[in-house]
C-alpha positions in Angstrom: 113.9 90.5 71.3 113.3 93.6 73.5 114.0 91.7 76.7 117.3 90.4 75.3 118.2 93.9 74.3 117.3 95.2 77.8 119.3 92.5 79.5 122.5 92.9 77.4 122.4 96.7 77.6 121.7 96.8 81.4 124.5 94.3 82.1 127.0 96.2 80.0 125.9 99.5 81.5 126.4 98.2 85.1 129.7 96.7 84.2 131.0 99.9 82.7 129.5 102.2 85.3 130.2 100.2 88.4 133.2 102.4 89.6 131.1 105.5 89.0 128.1 104.1 90.9 130.3 103.1 93.9 131.8 106.7 93.9 128.3 108.2 93.9 127.2 105.9 96.7 130.2 107.1 98.8 129.6 110.7 98.0 125.9 110.4 99.1 127.0 108.9 102.5 129.5 111.8 102.9 127.0 114.5 101.9 124.1 113.7 104.2 122.9 111.0 106.7 120.6 108.3 105.4 120.6 105.4 103.0 122.3 105.5 99.6 119.2 104.4 97.7 115.7 105.8 97.6 113.0 103.2 96.9 109.4 103.8 96.2 106.4 101.6 95.3 105.3 102.0 91.7 102.9 100.1 89.5 104.3 98.0 86.7 103.1 95.8 83.9 99.8 94.1 84.6 99.3 96.4 87.6 102.0 94.5 89.5 103.6 96.7 92.2 107.4 96.9 92.5 109.9 99.1 94.1 111.8 101.5 91.9 115.4 102.3 92.9 117.2 105.7 92.6 120.1 107.3 94.3 118.8 109.3 97.3 118.8 113.0 96.4 116.7 114.3 99.4 117.1 114.3 103.2 116.3 110.9 104.6 113.0 112.0 106.2 111.8 113.9 103.2 108.3 112.4 103.1 107.6 113.9 106.5 108.8 117.3 105.5 106.7 117.9 102.3 104.4 116.6 99.6 104.8 113.8 97.0 105.6 116.3 94.3 109.1 117.8 94.0 109.0 121.4 92.8 111.9 123.6 91.7 114.5 124.3 94.4 112.9 122.0 97.0 114.7 122.6 100.3 114.5 118.8 101.0 117.0 118.2 98.1 120.6 117.8 99.3 123.6 119.6 97.7 124.7 116.5 95.9 121.1 115.6 95.1 120.8 118.8 93.0 123.7 117.6 90.8 122.4 114.0 90.6 118.9 115.2 89.5 120.1 117.6 86.9 122.4 115.0 85.4 119.8 112.2 85.8 122.5 110.1 87.5 120.0 109.4 90.3 118.1 107.2 87.8 121.0 104.8 87.1 120.0 102.3 89.9 117.0 101.5 87.7 119.4 99.4 85.7 118.8 96.8 88.4 115.0 97.1 87.9 115.7 96.3 84.3 117.8 93.2 85.1 115.1 92.0 87.5 112.5 92.2 84.7 110.5 95.0 86.4 111.4 97.7 83.9 112.6 98.3 80.4 114.9 100.9 79.0 112.0 102.4 77.0 108.4 102.4 78.2 105.8 104.5 80.1 107.3 105.9 83.2 106.0 104.0 86.2 103.7 105.9 88.6 102.8 105.7 92.3 99.6 103.7 93.1 97.5 106.8 94.1 97.9 108.3 90.6 97.4 105.0 88.8 94.1 104.6 90.6 93.0 108.1 89.5 93.5 107.1 85.9 92.9 103.3 86.1 91.1 103.1 82.8 94.0 104.7 80.9 96.5 102.5 82.7 94.6 99.4 81.8 95.5 100.2 78.2 99.1 101.4 79.0 100.3 98.7 81.4 100.4 95.9 78.8 104.1 96.8 78.6 106.9 97.2 81.1 107.5 100.7 82.4 110.7 102.3 81.3 113.6 104.5 82.2 112.7 106.9 79.4 109.9 107.5 77.0 108.3 110.4 75.0 107.1 112.1 78.2 110.6 111.9 79.8 111.8 114.0 76.9 108.9 116.5 76.9 108.9 116.9 80.7 112.6 116.6 81.4 112.4 119.8 83.5 109.1 118.8 85.2 110.1 120.2 88.6 110.7 123.6 87.0 107.4 123.5 85.1 105.4 122.7 88.3 107.3 125.3 90.2 105.3 128.1 88.6 101.9 126.5 89.3 99.8 127.8 92.2 99.0 124.2 93.2 101.7 121.9 91.8 100.0 118.6 92.6 96.7 119.8 91.1 98.6 120.9 88.0 100.3 117.5 87.8 97.0 115.6 88.1 94.9 117.8 85.8 97.4 118.6 83.0 100.9 117.0 83.2 99.9 113.4 84.0 97.0 113.2 81.4 99.5 114.4 78.8 102.0 111.8 79.9 99.3 109.2 79.5 98.6 110.4 76.0 102.2 110.1 75.1 102.4 106.6 76.6 99.5 105.5 74.3 101.3 107.1 71.4 104.5 105.1 72.3 102.5 101.9 72.2 101.2 102.6 68.7 104.7 103.3 67.5 106.6 100.8 69.5 109.5 99.0 67.8 113.2 98.3 68.5 114.2 101.1 66.1 111.8 103.5 67.9 113.3 102.5 71.2 116.8 103.1 70.0 115.7 106.5 68.7 114.3 107.5 72.1 117.4 106.3 73.9 119.6 108.4 71.5 117.4 111.4 72.0 117.5 111.0 75.7 121.3 110.9 75.7 121.5 113.8 73.3 119.2 115.9 75.6 121.5 115.1 78.6 124.6 116.2 76.6 123.0 119.3 75.3 121.9 120.4 78.8 125.4 119.8 80.2 126.9 121.8 77.3 124.5 124.7 78.0 125.2 124.7 81.7 128.9 124.7 81.0 128.6 127.9 78.9 126.6 129.8 81.6 
């Protein structure tokens, strides 16, 4: 049932958003040199690796100019990238990951291999389900880059505090998982996006 829901919603989403996605792709090419999409290896259900897709929001050689963690006003982020990140538009290409069966709309956010190995025992419990575009941790850590910005060592803060809490929330999701709960999380995610846009519009 969940797979059917994901397929139908992803197909409808792509059909409706296609003109906007094409416009974003054109703007990215005009804004800075490099590919339209950013892809990165993540670990999915059953520890199967896959490539997650996002709109590129950083300079094309960003991995050679800084660490794996993006913090606050990272100078590697492009002008358009700032907007795409704040609005979460950069995440929309993951609709293709959903169509391909690598992700779901709701599920634990997929991590890079190095962090999965650090917490392999936890992930053995978590990766019985497909990773998702949103989940409980996505709502709690929506402004993760800003949270890490104030840490003396952002990567250490992520590994010792943020990621363990994300794993706890992923386990909580599995205990509460249902279609109704998924719909609730999708609604809360959309509501959080609209609220932030409203607040930014008032500033």
